[in-house]
N, C-alpha and C positions, 0 to 999 in steps of 0.2 A: 383746067380749073383755074380760076382767077387767083391772084396772090392775096386778094382780100377776102376770099371765101374760105370758110372752115371746111375741113374734110368731114366725112360722115363719122369717123371715129371721134373727132373732137366735138362734133355736135352732140353725139350720144353722151359723151362725158359731161358736157354742160347740162344736158337734161338730167342726168343722174345726180349731179351736184345740187341742182335746184330742187330736185325731189327730196334729197336727203335733208335739206334745210328745213323742210316741213314734216319730216318723218315718213315720207312715202318711199316706195320702191319702184323700180322700173324693170319691166320684163320685155323681151322681144319675142316676136313670133311671126311666122309667115302668114300673109293674108292675101286673098284674091280681091283686089279692089273692084274688079268687074266680074260678076258671077259668070261662070262658064269659060273663063280664060285661064285655065290652070297654069299655062306656061308664062303668064304675065304676073308672077308673084312678087310681092314687095315685103320687106321686113318692117313691121310696125313696132315702134317703141311706145309702150303703154305705161303710163304712170298709174299707180294704185289708187290715187285720189282723183283721177279724171275719168270721164266716160268714154272719150274718144282718144285715139292715139295722138301723141304729141308730135310725132314725125314718122315719115315713111322713108325707107332707104331701099335702093335697088341692090346695093352691096355694102357690106361692112368689112373693114380691115381690122387686124388685131393690133395695129399701131397707127400713130399719126402719119399722114402722108401729105400734110399741108405744104 
């Protein structure tokens, strides 16, 4: 990972802060971006005020790893 790139944990925290500013919530769930490829699952971060996920993550940590 580049020194200038945020880790997935920090990216999710940024999404949650911006959602909280407008009174929205963020949920995460596993999604299959390509139907029929169950082994290729991604974690989608979905804001309650948006129709599409704000971000997709392959893996999320419980702390910052920047």
